[in-house]
LUMZA-261993 format. One record per residue (C-alpha): residue in one letter; x, y, z. Coordinates in steps of 0.5 Angstrom, whole numbers. Each point is the difference from the previous one (the first is absolute). Last residue first. Layout:
<r residuo="A" c1="X" c2="Y" c3="Z"/>
...
***
This chain:
<r residuo="S" c1="-51" c2="31" c3="-23"/>
<r residuo="A" c1="2" c2="-7" c3="3"/>
<r residuo="T" c1="-4" c2="-6" c3="-2"/>
<r residuo="E" c1="-3" c2="-3" c3="6"/>
<r residuo="M" c1="3" c2="-7" c3="1"/>
<r residuo="D" c1="-3" c2="-6" c3="3"/>
<r residuo="I" c1="5" c2="-5" c3="3"/>
<r residuo="N" c1="-1" c2="-7" c3="0"/>
<r residuo="L" c1="5" c2="-4" c3="4"/>
<r residuo="K" c1="-1" c2="-7" c3="-3"/>
<r residuo="A" c1="4" c2="1" c3="-6"/>
<r residuo="E" c1="7" c2="0" c3="4"/>
<r residuo="I" c1="-2" c2="-7" c3="2"/>
<r residuo="E" c1="-1" c2="-3" c3="-6"/>
<r residuo="L" c1="6" c2="4" c3="-3"/>
<r residuo="C" c1="5" c2="-3" c3="5"/>
<r residuo="Q" c1="-3" c2="-7" c3="-1"/>
<r residuo="Q" c1="1" c2="0" c3="-7"/>
<r residuo="L" c1="7" c2="2" c3="1"/>
<r residuo="I" c1="2" c2="-5" c3="5"/>
<r residuo="P" c1="-3" c2="-6" c3="-5"/>
<r residuo="D" c1="-6" c2="-4" c3="2"/>
<r residuo="P" c1="3" c2="-7" c3="3"/>
<r residuo="P" c1="0" c2="2" c3="6"/>
<r residuo="I" c1="-2" c2="5" c3="5"/>
<r residuo="A" c1="4" c2="6" c3="1"/>
<r residuo="K" c1="0" c2="3" c3="7"/>
<r residuo="F" c1="-2" c2="7" c3="1"/>
<r residuo="I" c1="2" c2="7" c3="2"/>
<r residuo="A" c1="-5" c2="6" c3="-3"/>
<r residuo="H" c1="3" c2="7" c3="-2"/>
<r residuo="G" c1="-2" c2="7" c3="-1"/>
<r residuo="L" c1="-3" c2="5" c3="-4"/>
<r residuo="I" c1="6" c2="2" c3="-5"/>
<r residuo="R" c1="-3" c2="4" c3="-5"/>
<r residuo="S" c1="2" c2="7" c3="4"/>
<r residuo="D" c1="7" c2="-2" c3="0"/>
<r residuo="Y" c1="3" c2="0" c3="-7"/>
<r residuo="D" c1="-3" c2="7" c3="-2"/>
<r residuo="E" c1="0" c2="4" c3="-7"/>
<r residuo="P" c1="3" c2="-6" c3="-4"/>
<r residuo="P" c1="-3" c2="-3" c3="3"/>
<r residuo="L" c1="-7" c2="0" c3="2"/>
<r residuo="K" c1="-4" c2="5" c3="5"/>
<r residuo="V" c1="-5" c2="-2" c3="6"/>
<r residuo="R" c1="-3" c2="4" c3="4"/>
<r residuo="D" c1="-2" c2="-2" c3="7"/>
<r residuo="G" c1="-7" c2="1" c3="2"/>
<r residuo="P" c1="-2" c2="-7" c3="2"/>
<r residuo="R" c1="7" c2="-3" c3="3"/>
<r residuo="A" c1="6" c2="-3" c3="-2"/>
<r residuo="K" c1="5" c2="-3" c3="5"/>
<r residuo="L" c1="-3" c2="-7" c3="-1"/>
<r residuo="Y" c1="3" c2="-6" c3="4"/>
<r residuo="Y" c1="-1" c2="-7" c3="-1"/>
<r residuo="S" c1="1" c2="-6" c3="5"/>
<r residuo="T" c1="0" c2="-8" c3="-1"/>
<r residuo="I" c1="-3" c2="0" c3="-7"/>
<r residuo="R" c1="-1" c2="-7" c3="-3"/>
<r residuo="H" c1="-7" c2="-1" c3="3"/>
<r residuo="D" c1="-3" c2="5" c3="-4"/>
<r residuo="Q" c1="-6" c2="3" c3="3"/>
<r residuo="K" c1="3" c2="6" c3="4"/>
<r residuo="L" c1="3" c2="2" c3="-7"/>
<r residuo="H" c1="-7" c2="0" c3="-3"/>
<r residuo="R" c1="-3" c2="5" c3="4"/>
<r residuo="D" c1="6" c2="5" c3="-1"/>
<r residuo="D" c1="-5" c2="5" c3="-3"/>
<r residuo="I" c1="3" c2="7" c3="-1"/>
<r residuo="S" c1="-4" c2="6" c3="-1"/>
<r residuo="R" c1="0" c2="7" c3="-4"/>
<r residuo="I" c1="7" c2="0" c3="-2"/>
<r residuo="I" c1="2" c2="6" c3="-4"/>
<r residuo="G" c1="3" c2="0" c3="-7"/>
<r residuo="A" c1="5" c2="-4" c3="-4"/>
<r residuo="K" c1="-1" c2="-7" c3="-2"/>
<r residuo="R" c1="3" c2="-7" c3="1"/>
<r residuo="A" c1="1" c2="1" c3="8"/>
<r residuo="F" c1="5" c2="-5" c3="2"/>
<r residuo="F" c1="0" c2="-5" c3="6"/>
<r residuo="R" c1="7" c2="-4" c3="2"/>
<r residuo="V" c1="1" c2="-7" c3="1"/>
<r residuo="G" c1="4" c2="-3" c3="6"/>
<r residuo="I" c1="1" c2="-7" c3="-1"/>
<r residuo="L" c1="2" c2="-5" c3="6"/>
<r residuo="S" c1="4" c2="-6" c3="1"/>
<r residuo="K" c1="1" c2="-1" c3="7"/>
<r residuo="W" c1="7" c2="2" c3="3"/>
<r residuo="D" c1="2" c2="-3" c3="7"/>
<r residuo="S" c1="4" c2="-6" c3="-3"/>
<r residuo="A" c1="5" c2="5" c3="-3"/>
<r residuo="A" c1="2" c2="3" c3="7"/>
<r residuo="P" c1="-2" c2="7" c3="2"/>
<r residuo="L" c1="5" c2="5" c3="1"/>
<r residuo="R" c1="2" c2="2" c3="7"/>
<r residuo="I" c1="2" c2="7" c3="0"/>
<r residuo="P" c1="5" c2="3" c3="6"/>
<r residuo="D" c1="-1" c2="7" c3="2"/>
<r residuo="G" c1="4" c2="6" c3="-4"/>
<r residuo="A" c1="-6" c2="5" c3="1"/>
<r residuo="A" c1="0" c2="1" c3="-8"/>
<r residuo="F" c1="-1" c2="-8" c3="-1"/>
<r residuo="D" c1="-5" c2="0" c3="6"/>
<r residuo="L" c1="-4" c2="5" c3="-4"/>
<r residuo="A" c1="1" c2="-3" c3="-7"/>
<r residuo="L" c1="-2" c2="-7" c3="3"/>
<r residuo="G" c1="-6" c2="3" c3="4"/>
<r residuo="L" c1="-3" c2="3" c3="-7"/>
<r residuo="M" c1="2" c2="-7" c3="-3"/>
<r residuo="D" c1="-4" c2="-4" c3="4"/>
<r residuo="L" c1="2" c2="-7" c3="0"/>
<r residuo="G" c1="-6" c2="-5" c3="1"/>
<r residuo="C" c1="2" c2="-5" c3="-5"/>
<r residuo="S" c1="-5" c2="1" c3="-6"/>
<r residuo="E" c1="-5" c2="5" c3="3"/>
<r residuo="R" c1="6" c2="4" c3="2"/>
<r residuo="I" c1="3" c2="0" c3="-7"/>
<r residuo="L" c1="-7" c2="1" c3="-4"/>
<r residuo="W" c1="-1" c2="6" c3="4"/>
<r residuo="R" c1="6" c2="4" c3="-1"/>
<r residuo="L" c1="1" c2="-3" c3="-7"/>
<r residuo="C" c1="-7" c2="4" c3="-2"/>
<r residuo="D" c1="4" c2="5" c3="-4"/>
<r residuo="G" c1="6" c2="2" c3="4"/>
<r residuo="G" c1="7" c2="-4" c3="0"/>
<r residuo="P" c1="5" c2="2" c3="6"/>
<r residuo="R" c1="4" c2="6" c3="0"/>
<r residuo="P" c1="7" c2="2" c3="-3"/>
<r residuo="T" c1="-1" c2="-1" c3="-7"/>
<r residuo="L" c1="3" c2="-5" c3="-5"/>
<r residuo="E" c1="-3" c2="0" c3="-7"/>
<r residuo="L" c1="0" c2="-4" c3="-7"/>
<r residuo="L" c1="6" c2="-5" c3="1"/>
<r residuo="Y" c1="0" c2="-6" c3="-5"/>
<r residuo="A" c1="0" c2="-7" c3="3"/>
<r residuo="T" c1="3" c2="-5" c3="-4"/>
<r residuo="N" c1="-3" c2="-7" c3="-1"/>
<r residuo="A" c1="-2" c2="1" c3="-7"/>
<r residuo="N" c1="-4" c2="7" c3="1"/>
<r residuo="V" c1="-2" c2="2" c3="8"/>
<r residuo="I" c1="-2" c2="7" c3="1"/>
<r residuo="F" c1="2" c2="4" c3="6"/>
<r residuo="D" c1="-4" c2="5" c3="5"/>
<r residuo="V" c1="4" c2="0" c3="7"/>
<r residuo="M" c1="-3" c2="4" c3="6"/>
<r residuo="C" c1="5" c2="1" c3="5"/>
<r residuo="V" c1="1" c2="0" c3="8"/>
<r residuo="A" c1="7" c2="4" c3="1"/>
<r residuo="R" c1="7" c2="0" c3="2"/>
<r residuo="E" c1="6" c2="1" c3="-4"/>
<r residuo="L" c1="-3" c2="3" c3="-6"/>
<r residuo="G" c1="4" c2="4" c3="-5"/>
<r residuo="L" c1="-3" c2="-2" c3="-7"/>
<r residuo="T" c1="6" c2="-6" c3="-1"/>
<r residuo="R" c1="-2" c2="-2" c3="7"/>
<r residuo="A" c1="-7" c2="-2" c3="-2"/>
<r residuo="A" c1="2" c2="-3" c3="-6"/>
<r residuo="K" c1="5" c2="-4" c3="3"/>
<r residuo="H" c1="-4" c2="-3" c3="5"/>
<r residuo="L" c1="-6" c2="-1" c3="-5"/>
<r residuo="Q" c1="5" c2="-4" c3="-4"/>
<r residuo="R" c1="3" c2="-4" c3="6"/>
<r residuo="E" c1="-7" c2="-2" c3="2"/>
<r residuo="F" c1="-1" c2="-2" c3="-8"/>
<r residuo="L" c1="6" c2="-5" c3="1"/>
<r residuo="N" c1="-3" c2="-3" c3="6"/>
<r residuo="Q" c1="-7" c2="-1" c3="-3"/>
<r residuo="D" c1="3" c2="-3" c3="-6"/>
<r residuo="L" c1="-4" c2="1" c3="-6"/>
<r residuo="G" c1="-2" c2="-6" c3="-5"/>
<r residuo="P" c1="-5" c2="-2" c3="5"/>
<r residuo="P" c1="-4" c2="6" c3="-1"/>
<r residuo="L" c1="-1" c2="4" c3="6"/>
<r residuo="R" c1="-5" c2="-2" c3="5"/>
<r residuo="A" c1="-6" c2="5" c3="2"/>
<r residuo="P" c1="-3" c2="0" c3="7"/>
<r residuo="I" c1="-5" c2="4" c3="-2"/>
<r residuo="M" c1="-3" c2="1" c3="-6"/>
<r residuo="Y" c1="-1" c2="8" c3="-2"/>
<r residuo="A" c1="-6" c2="2" c3="-4"/>
<r residuo="L" c1="-2" c2="5" c3="-6"/>
<r residuo="T" c1="6" c2="4" c3="0"/>
<r residuo="T" c1="1" c2="6" c3="-5"/>
<r residuo="G" c1="6" c2="0" c3="-4"/>
<r residuo="L" c1="-3" c2="2" c3="-6"/>
<r residuo="T" c1="-7" c2="3" c3="1"/>
<r residuo="Q" c1="-6" c2="-4" c3="1"/>
<r residuo="D" c1="-4" c2="-5" c3="-3"/>
<r residuo="P" c1="5" c2="-6" c3="1"/>
<r residuo="A" c1="2" c2="1" c3="7"/>
<r residuo="P" c1="7" c2="-3" c3="1"/>
<r residuo="L" c1="0" c2="-6" c3="4"/>
<r residuo="K" c1="6" c2="1" c3="5"/>
<r residuo="K" c1="4" c2="-5" c3="4"/>
<r residuo="A" c1="2" c2="2" c3="7"/>
<r residuo="I" c1="6" c2="-2" c3="4"/>
<r residuo="R" c1="1" c2="1" c3="7"/>
<r residuo="I" c1="5" c2="3" c3="6"/>
<r residuo="I" c1="6" c2="-2" c3="-4"/>
<r residuo="E" c1="6" c2="1" c3="4"/>
<r residuo="L" c1="6" c2="4" c3="-1"/>
<r residuo="N" c1="7" c2="0" c3="4"/>
<r residuo="E" c1="6" c2="4" c3="-2"/>
<r residuo="G" c1="-3" c2="6" c3="3"/>
<r residuo="E" c1="-7" c2="-1" c3="3"/>
<r residuo="L" c1="-5" c2="0" c3="-6"/>
<r residuo="M" c1="-7" c2="-3" c3="1"/>
<r residuo="V" c1="-3" c2="-2" c3="-6"/>
<r residuo="D" c1="-7" c2="1" c3="-3"/>
<r residuo="C" c1="-2" c2="-4" c3="-7"/>
<r residuo="S" c1="-4" c2="2" c3="-6"/>
<r residuo="Y" c1="0" c2="-5" c3="-6"/>
<r residuo="E" c1="-1" c2="1" c3="-8"/>
<r residuo="Q" c1="0" c2="-6" c3="-5"/>
<r residuo="G" c1="3" c2="1" c3="-6"/>
<r residuo="D" c1="1" c2="5" c3="-6"/>
<r residuo="I" c1="6" c2="5" c3="1"/>
<r residuo="F" c1="-2" c2="7" c3="-4"/>
<r residuo="T" c1="6" c2="4" c3="-1"/>
<r residuo="E" c1="0" c2="7" c3="4"/>
<r residuo="M" c1="-1" c2="7" c3="-2"/>
<r residuo="V" c1="-1" c2="5" c3="6"/>
<r residuo="F" c1="-2" c2="7" c3="1"/>
<r residuo="E" c1="3" c2="7" c3="1"/>
<r residuo="R" c1="-5" c2="6" c3="0"/>
<r residuo="R" c1="-4" c2="-1" c3="6"/>
<r residuo="S" c1="5" c2="-4" c3="4"/>
<r residuo="D" c1="5" c2="6" c3="-1"/>
<r residuo="M" c1="7" c2="-2" c3="1"/>
<r residuo="K" c1="6" c2="4" c3="3"/>
<r residuo="S" c1="7" c2="-3" c3="-1"/>
<r residuo="S" c1="5" c2="-3" c3="5"/>
<r residuo="G" c1="-3" c2="-6" c3="1"/>
<r residuo="D" c1="-7" c2="1" c3="-3"/>
<r residuo="K" c1="-3" c2="6" c3="4"/>
<r residuo="G" c1="-7" c2="2" c3="2"/>
<r residuo="P" c1="-6" c2="3" c3="-3"/>
<r residuo="K" c1="-6" c2="-2" c3="2"/>
<r residuo="Y" c1="-5" c2="-6" c3="-2"/>
<r residuo="M" c1="-2" c2="-4" c3="6"/>
<r residuo="R" c1="0" c2="7" c3="4"/>
<r residuo="V" c1="-4" c2="4" c3="-4"/>
<r residuo="D" c1="-6" c2="-5" c3="-1"/>
<r residuo="P" c1="-5" c2="5" c3="-4"/>
<r residuo="H" c1="2" c2="-3" c3="-7"/>
<r residuo="Q" c1="-1" c2="6" c3="-5"/>
<r residuo="E" c1="7" c2="0" c3="-4"/>
<r residuo="L" c1="0" c2="-8" c3="2"/>
<r residuo="R" c1="-6" c2="-1" c3="-4"/>
<r residuo="A" c1="2" c2="3" c3="-6"/>
<r residuo="Q" c1="7" c2="-3" c3="0"/>
<r residuo="I" c1="-2" c2="-7" c3="1"/>
<r residuo="T" c1="-6" c2="1" c3="-5"/>
<r residuo="T" c1="5" c2="3" c3="-6"/>
<r residuo="L" c1="5" c2="-6" c3="2"/>
<r residuo="A" c1="-5" c2="-5" c3="-1"/>
<r residuo="R" c1="-2" c2="3" c3="-6"/>
<r residuo="R" c1="7" c2="0" c3="-3"/>
<r residuo="C" c1="2" c2="-7" c3="2"/>
<r residuo="D" c1="-6" c2="-3" c3="-3"/>
<r residuo="E" c1="2" c2="3" c3="-6"/>
<r residuo="A" c1="7" c2="-3" c3="0"/>
<r residuo="T" c1="-4" c2="-7" c3="1"/>
<r residuo="T" c1="-1" c2="-5" c3="5"/>
<r residuo="C" c1="-1" c2="5" c3="6"/>
<r residuo="K" c1="-1" c2="-3" c3="7"/>
<r residuo="F" c1="-2" c2="6" c3="4"/>
<r residuo="V" c1="0" c2="2" c3="8"/>
<r residuo="L" c1="-3" c2="7" c3="2"/>
<r residuo="E" c1="-2" c2="-3" c3="7"/>
<r residuo="S" c1="1" c2="-7" c3="0"/>
<r residuo="G" c1="3" c2="0" c3="7"/>
<r residuo="S" c1="4" c2="6" c3="3"/>
<r residuo="G" c1="3" c2="6" c3="-3"/>
<r residuo="T" c1="7" c2="2" c3="-2"/>
<r residuo="L" c1="3" c2="1" c3="-7"/>
<r residuo="P" c1="-7" c2="-1" c3="-3"/>
<r residuo="K" c1="-1" c2="-6" c3="-5"/>
<r residuo="L" c1="1" c2="-3" c3="-7"/>
<r residuo="I" c1="1" c2="-7" c3="-1"/>
<r residuo="V" c1="3" c2="-3" c3="-6"/>
<r residuo="P" c1="-2" c2="-5" c3="-5"/>
<r residuo="L" c1="4" c2="1" c3="-4"/>
<r residuo="N" c1="8" c2="0" c3="0"/>
<r residuo="L" c1="4" c2="5" c3="4"/>
<r residuo="R" c1="6" c2="3" c3="-3"/>
<r residuo="K" c1="-2" c2="3" c3="-7"/>
<r residuo="L" c1="-7" c2="1" c3="4"/>
<r residuo="R" c1="3" c2="5" c3="4"/>
<r residuo="D" c1="3" c2="4" c3="-6"/>
<r residuo="P" c1="-7" c2="0" c3="-4"/>
<r residuo="L" c1="-4" c2="2" c3="6"/>
<r residuo="E" c1="4" c2="6" c3="2"/>
<r residuo="S" c1="-5" c2="5" c3="-4"/>
<r residuo="P" c1="-5" c2="-3" c3="4"/>
<r residuo="S" c1="2" c2="3" c3="7"/>
<r residuo="H" c1="4" c2="0" c3="6"/>
<r residuo="I" c1="3" c2="-7" c3="0"/>
<r residuo="K" c1="4" c2="-4" c3="5"/>
<r residuo="E" c1="3" c2="-7" c3="-1"/>
<r residuo="A" c1="-1" c2="-7" c3="3"/>
<r residuo="Q" c1="2" c2="-7" c3="-2"/>
<r residuo="P" c1="-5" c2="-4" c3="4"/>
<r residuo="C" c1="4" c2="-4" c3="6"/>
<r residuo="P" c1="5" c2="-5" c3="2"/>
<r residuo="L" c1="5" c2="2" c3="5"/>
<r residuo="G" c1="7" c2="1" c3="-3"/>
<r residuo="N" c1="2" c2="6" c3="4"/>
<r residuo="N" c1="0" c2="5" c3="-5"/>
<r residuo="S" c1="-7" c2="-3" c3="-2"/>
<r residuo="W" c1="-3" c2="1" c3="7"/>
<r residuo="M" c1="3" c2="7" c3="1"/>
<r residuo="Q" c1="-3" c2="2" c3="-7"/>
<r residuo="K" c1="-7" c2="-4" c3="2"/>
<r residuo="S" c1="0" c2="4" c3="7"/>
<r residuo="L" c1="1" c2="7" c3="-4"/>
<r residuo="L" c1="-5" c2="-1" c3="-5"/>
<r residuo="K" c1="-6" c2="-2" c3="5"/>
<r residuo="N" c1="2" c2="6" c3="5"/>
<r residuo="R" c1="-3" c2="-2" c3="6"/>
<r residuo="C" c1="5" c2="-5" c3="2"/>
<r residuo="A" c1="6" c2="5" c3="-1"/>
<r residuo="V" c1="-3" c2="6" c3="3"/>
<r residuo="V" c1="-2" c2="-5" c3="6"/>
<r residuo="A" c1="8" c2="-2" c3="0"/>
<r residuo="S" c1="2" c2="8" c3="0"/>
<r residuo="P" c1="-5" c2="2" c3="5"/>
<r residuo="S" c1="3" c2="-6" c3="5"/>
<r residuo="P" c1="-4" c2="-6" c3="2"/>
<r residuo="F" c1="-2" c2="1" c3="7"/>
<r residuo="P" c1="3" c2="0" c3="7"/>
<r residuo="L" c1="-1" c2="6" c3="5"/>
<r residuo="D" c1="4" c2="6" c3="1"/>
<r residuo="L" c1="-6" c2="4" c3="0"/>
<r residuo="A" c1="2" c2="4" c3="-6"/>
<r residuo="M" c1="2" c2="-6" c3="-4"/>
<r residuo="A" c1="-6" c2="-3" c3="2"/>
<r residuo="I" c1="-4" c2="6" c3="-2"/>
<r residuo="R" c1="4" c2="0" c3="-7"/>
<r residuo="A" c1="-2" c2="-7" c3="-1"/>
<r residuo="A" c1="-7" c2="1" c3="1"/>
<r residuo="L" c1="0" c2="5" c3="-5"/>
<r residuo="E" c1="3" c2="-4" c3="-5"/>
<r residuo="L" c1="-5" c2="-6" c3="1"/>
<r residuo="S" c1="-6" c2="5" c3="0"/>
<r residuo="E" c1="-2" c2="-1" c3="-7"/>
<r residuo="C" c1="1" c2="-7" c3="0"/>
<r residuo="D" c1="-5" c2="-2" c3="6"/>
<r residuo="F" c1="1" c2="-4" c3="6"/>
<r residuo="C" c1="5" c2="3" c3="4"/>
<r residuo="A" c1="3" c2="-1" c3="7"/>
<r residuo="V" c1="5" c2="4" c3="4"/>
<r residuo="G" c1="3" c2="-3" c3="7"/>
<r residuo="G" c1="-1" c2="1" c3="8"/>
<r residuo="P" c1="-2" c2="7" c3="0"/>
<r residuo="Q" c1="1" c2="4" c3="7"/>
<r residuo="M" c1="-6" c2="3" c3="2"/>
<r residuo="D" c1="-1" c2="6" c3="5"/>
<r residuo="W" c1="-7" c2="2" c3="-3"/>
<r residuo="R" c1="3" c2="7" c3="-2"/>
<r residuo="Y" c1="7" c2="-2" c3="-2"/>
<r residuo="L" c1="-3" c2="-5" c3="-5"/>
<r residuo="H" c1="-5" c2="5" c3="-3"/>
<r residuo="S" c1="6" c2="5" c3="0"/>
<r residuo="K" c1="5" c2="-5" c3="-3"/>
<r residuo="L" c1="-6" c2="-2" c3="-5"/>
<r residuo="A" c1="-1" c2="7" c3="-2"/>
<r residuo="A" c1="7" c2="1" c3="-2"/>
<r residuo="I" c1="1" c2="-6" c3="-4"/>
<r residuo="V" c1="-6" c2="2" c3="-4"/>
<r residuo="Q" c1="2" c2="7" c3="-1"/>
<r residuo="D" c1="7" c2="-3" c3="-3"/>
<r residuo="A" c1="-4" c2="-6" c3="-4"/>
<r residuo="D" c1="-4" c2="5" c3="-4"/>
<r residuo="R" c1="-5" c2="-3" c3="-4"/>
<r residuo="L" c1="-4" c2="-4" c3="6"/>
<r residuo="D" c1="-4" c2="6" c3="2"/>
<r residuo="W" c1="-2" c2="-2" c3="8"/>
<r residuo="L" c1="-4" c2="-4" c3="4"/>
<r residuo="L" c1="4" c2="-3" c3="6"/>
<r residuo="E" c1="-4" c2="-6" c3="3"/>
<r residuo="E" c1="0" c2="-4" c3="6"/>
<r residuo="H" c1="0" c2="6" c3="5"/>
<r residuo="L" c1="-6" c2="3" c3="-2"/>
<r residuo="E" c1="-4" c2="-6" c3="0"/>
<r residuo="P" c1="-1" c2="-4" c3="-6"/>
<r residuo="K" c1="-6" c2="2" c3="-5"/>
<r residuo="S" c1="-5" c2="-6" c3="-1"/>
<r residuo="E" c1="0" c2="-2" c3="-7"/>
<r residuo="R" c1="-4" c2="3" c3="-6"/>
<r residuo="A" c1="6" c2="4" c3="-2"/>
<r residuo="K" c1="-1" c2="5" c3="-5"/>
<r residuo="T" c1="3" c2="6" c3="4"/>
<r residuo="R" c1="5" c2="-5" c3="4"/>
<r residuo="E" c1="3" c2="-1" c3="-7"/>
<r residuo="A" c1="0" c2="7" c3="-2"/>
<r residuo="P" c1="4" c2="2" c3="6"/>
<r residuo="D" c1="6" c2="-5" c3="-2"/>
<r residuo="T" c1="1" c2="-4" c3="6"/>
<r residuo="V" c1="6" c2="-1" c3="5"/>
<r residuo="F" c1="-2" c2="-6" c3="4"/>
<r residuo="I" c1="2" c2="-2" c3="7"/>
<r residuo="A" c1="0" c2="-7" c3="2"/>
<r residuo="R" c1="0" c2="-6" c3="5"/>
<r residuo="G" c1="-6" c2="3" c3="4"/>
<r residuo="P" c1="-5" c2="-5" c3="-3"/>
<r residuo="H" c1="3" c2="-6" c3="-4"/>
<r residuo="G" c1="-6" c2="-3" c3="-4"/>
<r residuo="N" c1="-5" c2="6" c3="1"/>
<r residuo="R" c1="5" c2="6" c3="-1"/>
<r residuo="I" c1="4" c2="-4" c3="-5"/>
<r residuo="L" c1="-7" c2="-2" c3="-4"/>
<r residuo="D" c1="-2" c2="7" c3="0"/>
<r residuo="I" c1="6" c2="3" c3="-2"/>
<r residuo="Y" c1="0" c2="-5" c3="-6"/>
<r residuo="D" c1="-7" c2="3" c3="-2"/>
<r residuo="A" c1="2" c2="7" c3="1"/>
<r residuo="T" c1="6" c2="0" c3="-5"/>
<r residuo="T" c1="7" c2="0" c3="2"/>
<r residuo="G" c1="5" c2="6" c3="0"/>
<r residuo="V" c1="5" c2="-2" c3="5"/>
<r residuo="V" c1="-1" c2="-5" c3="6"/>
<r residuo="V" c1="5" c2="2" c3="5"/>
<r residuo="I" c1="0" c2="-6" c3="5"/>
<r residuo="P" c1="-1" c2="2" c3="7"/>
<r residuo="H" c1="5" c2="-1" c3="6"/>
<r residuo="S" c1="-4" c2="1" c3="7"/>
<r residuo="S" c1="-5" c2="-3" c3="-4"/>
<r residuo="M" c1="-7" c2="3" c3="1"/>
***
């Protein structure tokens, strides 16, 4: 075990396993007991993991300090890969006097209304956004926000409960669905009460309505250190044509910005966006849409990108984003790959098309496709699949990394490869 392990806060069992195998002894994990209970991966050694209810930050901090004292550990940094754990990671870092974004900066990043208001007030392009509580407020909001609009939770992650509305009736239905689902949503840390500046917020009863920006969506990871910001990677997103709004079918790496969008200006825009939210030093994921040579900011959060990006980046250029996050937390020097080190690859995600229990998975056709360089299946026989809006995670079965072969269109090749994974489902009772 490292003499100064990195405290990895609240991540999933598969990421813990990847870190333990790829970077043995470098981390100590603070894990929700429910995550460990359902894990298929090997359990870490006693000194490597603190299992604790993560809902009460003060209790977690006290338990972590006792754990560190018991095993004579001096942590060297804090890292986090999961949106719902960022605020806890910030509180832990503050208690241990370790570098990490402040709790207030994390709140500004996680609050999809507050971040856009702060950006807009500082002249940064982003969708116009307003808070809404109920359908009765729609006439007033639609006077200021022209249709179509996007409705989404105040906090949250990915495409969960995100709706595009082209009519007032669409808005009413979407609000009713979001409110009903959040009232019974099991993730109490993702959707918990908090503070929006000096006032209270309730992410289960307050929602965001924002203008719809049409254009090409991208994702990037950046490394921010004071006055310097460096782009680690840019990925072009391909939306899933038959999934819920905001669901990404595939990522293309390395992506280039459109010719009319100057990269130096874009980097300065990202730097200002991060500093506006109160970030000073962080590895961040940014989602943005380019329309008419303008990059409209959608989300900026102090963690590396998720989905299949970790695998895709490593295969494209050899960079391990998990290792980079640990090095960054420790303050170790980081060398990013040169532009010439990147190979053009695509990561396509597999989705279940119906709810039920997986009876069997047939991946033979994936093994026979010469375009595919690797694939990863997280789903297994016996897993139960639920579909949106009931659940957004269990439909994701895994991904494949492949090299596109001209002249067939990229989207066509993605759909061909996705169709090669055959799932036999048993209808759930």
